C-alpha positions as CSV (number, residue, x, y, z in Angstrom):
1,X,-49.8,52.5,6.5
2,X,-46.4,53.7,5.5
3,X,-44.4,52.6,2.5
4,X,-41.5,50.2,3.0
5,X,-38.3,52.1,3.6
6,X,-35.1,51.7,1.6
7,X,-31.8,51.6,3.5
8,X,-30.3,55.1,3.6
9,X,-27.0,54.0,2.0
10,X,-28.9,52.5,-1.0
11,X,-31.0,55.6,-1.4
12,X,-27.9,57.8,-1.4
13,X,-26.2,55.6,-4.0
14,X,-29.3,55.8,-6.2
15,X,-29.4,59.6,-6.0
16,X,-25.7,59.9,-6.8
17,X,-26.2,57.5,-9.8
18,X,-29.1,59.5,-11.1
19,X,-27.2,62.7,-11.1
20,X,-24.1,60.9,-12.6
21,X,-26.3,59.7,-15.5
22,X,-27.1,63.4,-16.3
23,X,-23.4,64.4,-15.9
24,X,-24.2,66.6,-12.9
25,X,-21.6,66.7,-10.1
26,X,-22.9,65.2,-6.9
27,X,-21.2,63.8,-3.9
28,X,-21.7,62.7,-0.3
29,X,-20.7,65.6,2.0
30,X,-21.5,63.7,5.2
31,X,-22.3,60.1,5.8
32,X,-25.1,59.1,8.1
33,X,-26.3,55.8,9.4
34,X,-26.3,53.4,6.5
35,X,-29.5,51.6,7.5
36,X,-31.8,54.2,9.2
37,X,-30.3,57.6,8.3
38,X,-32.3,60.3,6.6
39,X,-31.1,62.5,3.8
40,X,-30.6,66.2,3.1
41,X,-30.0,67.2,-0.5
42,X,-28.4,70.6,-1.1
43,X,-28.3,71.9,-4.7
44,X,-25.7,74.7,-5.3
45,X,-27.4,77.1,-7.7
46,X,-24.5,79.5,-7.9
47,X,-21.8,81.0,-5.8
48,X,-24.2,82.2,-3.0
49,X,-27.5,80.5,-3.5
50,X,-28.8,77.0,-2.9
51,X,-31.9,74.8,-2.8
52,X,-32.3,72.6,0.2
53,X,-34.4,69.5,0.4
54,X,-35.0,67.1,3.3
55,X,-36.5,63.7,3.4
56,X,-40.0,63.7,4.8
57,X,-43.3,61.8,4.7
58,X,-46.7,63.1,4.0
59,X,-49.8,62.6,6.1
60,X,-50.5,59.2,4.5
61,X,-46.9,58.1,5.1
62,X,-45.6,58.3,1.6
63,X,-42.0,59.2,1.2
64,X,-41.0,62.5,-0.4
65,X,-38.8,65.5,-0.2
66,X,-39.6,68.8,1.6
67,X,-38.1,72.1,0.4
68,X,-36.4,73.7,3.4
69,X,-36.4,77.5,3.1
70,X,-38.2,77.9,-0.2
71,X,-37.1,77.7,-3.9
72,X,-33.8,79.6,-3.4
73,X,-31.9,80.3,-0.1
74,X,-28.6,81.9,0.7
75,X,-25.7,79.4,1.0
76,X,-25.1,80.6,4.6
77,X,-28.7,79.9,5.5
78,X,-28.5,76.4,3.9
79,X,-25.3,75.7,5.9
80,X,-27.0,76.8,9.2
81,X,-30.1,74.6,8.4
82,X,-27.8,71.6,7.7
83,X,-25.9,72.1,11.0
84,X,-29.2,72.3,12.9
85,X,-30.4,69.1,11.3
86,X,-27.2,67.3,12.1
87,X,-27.4,68.5,15.8
88,X,-31.0,67.0,16.0
89,X,-30.2,63.8,14.1
90,X,-26.5,62.7,13.8
91,X,-27.5,59.9,11.5
92,X,-28.3,62.3,8.6
93,X,-26.6,62.0,5.2
94,X,-25.8,65.3,3.3
95,X,-25.6,65.1,-0.4
96,X,-24.2,68.0,-2.4
97,X,-25.2,68.7,-6.0
98,X,-23.7,71.4,-8.2
99,X,-26.3,72.4,-10.7
100,X,-27.1,76.0,-11.6
101,X,-30.4,74.8,-13.2
102,X,-31.6,73.4,-9.9
103,X,-32.7,70.0,-11.2
104,X,-34.3,67.8,-8.6
105,X,-33.6,64.2,-9.7
106,X,-34.9,62.3,-6.7
107,X,-37.7,59.8,-6.4
108,X,-40.7,60.7,-4.4
109,X,-43.1,63.5,-4.0
110,X,-42.0,67.1,-3.6
111,X,-43.9,68.2,-0.5
């Protein structure tokens, strides 16, 4: 059985608030469906590197975040992955965080 799902807009606001509490710049780059959208979190680590996380569920249906492309990827590769995700699912939210330390401040498992 899967866990209950939080509306996408509420999840995005919670993520933004969490980063705001730590004084880390974060903003919505792209709005998705407020009820059923999924999320992509891109963390800018420097001028050309990023970390990319996408919402996912594990085999038991528990919500979490999956690293897309490893610990550190080139900014251009992150942008290509985001564009591909949007082409597959136009309801996706994209949240941008600027944090050279790469802090992942989201709820759920890191898959």
